[in-house]
N, C-alpha and C positions, 0 to 999 in steps of 0.2 A: 768929442767929435760925434756928430750925427751922420749916419750914412743913409743914403736914400734907398729905400726898398725897391727891388725890381718890380714889385707890384704897382708901386706909385708911378713908375715910368712906363708901365705896360700900356696904358691907354694912349700914350703918345705914339707908340709903335703900332698898336692895333687899329686905331681910328682910321689912318690912311688906308690900311689894308681892307677894312670893312667897307669903307666908302667906295673903293674901286670895284668891289664885287658885283653890284648890279650892272654897271656898265660893261664889265667883262663878260657877264652872263648873257647880255643882250646880243652882241655881235662880237665874234672873235677875230675877224679879218681874214680867216683862212678860206672863206668863200671866194675870195679874189683869186685863188689858185685855179679856179675852174671857169670856163667860158659860160656866160649867162645870156639869156635873151628874155625880153618882155613877152609875156603871153597873157593877153587881156589885162586884168588888174593885178597880175603878179609877175615876179621875175623868177625864172627857173634856170637851173643848171642844165646845160645842153646835153652833154654826154656823160655825166657823172651820176652814178646810181649809188644808193645806200641800201643796206639789207637788214632785215630783222627776222627773228625766229621765235616761235613760241610752241611749247608742248604742254597740253592740258587734257583733262578727261573729255571735254566737249569741243566740238569744232569751233563754236563761237568764242569760247574762252581762249583757245589757241590762236585764233585770228586776232583777238584783242591784244593778247600778249605779244604777238609778232609786230603789230602796229605800234605798241608802246616801246618795244625794243628798237624799232626803226626810229621813232620820234626821239627817244632818249639819247641815242648815240648821235643822231643828226644835230640835235640842239646842243649837245656837249661840244661837238666839233665846230659848228658854225655859229651857234647862238640860237636863242629861243625862236626868233622869227622864221628860221629855216626848219624848225622841228615839227611843224604842223602837218601831220600825215594827210589830212583832208585836202590840203593845198598841193600836195605832191603830184608831179606829172608822171604818166606812164606806170601807174600802180599795177602791180601784179601780185596775186596771192595764190600760192599752191599749197594744198593741204592733202595729207594722207593719214590714214589710221593704221596704227600698228600696236599690237599688245594692249588694246583697250585705251590707248591714248591717241589723241590727234596731234600731229605735228604740222604747223603751218609756217611757211617761209614767204616773206614778202620782199619786193624790191620796188624802188621808185626813185625818181629824180627829185631832189629837194627844190622847193619853191618857197618864196616869201612874199608877203604883200608888197606891191610896187612902191608904196609910200614909206616903207621901212628902210632906214639907213642909219 
C-alpha cells in the first residue's frame, strides 16, 4: 500500500493561502470602522489618527523612522493604500533630543487615493 506524503498534498493547501495574500494585503476592510470623507483626490478618515515613533542619532533619521512606523502599522491594519504617509491628513511631527539621540513622534489621519477600493 502506498501512502501519500504530506509534502505531496501541501501545495493543495498552500496554494489557496498564498493566492489570497495579495488581496488581503491590499485592503483589510477594517477601514470601514471609521468615518471617511473625500478630500480632493483622496479619501481620509475624519477623526481617527495613527501614531509612529522613531529614535535615531540624527533628527532626519528619527523623522524617517517615525514615518515608516506610522506607515507600517497603518498599512498592516487597513491595507497598503492607507499606509502612504505623504497622503495622510493633519500630519504632525514632534522631535526632541535627549542623551545624544533624537526621538520623533508623528500622528496623522490615514488617507488613500480616491480610486482605490
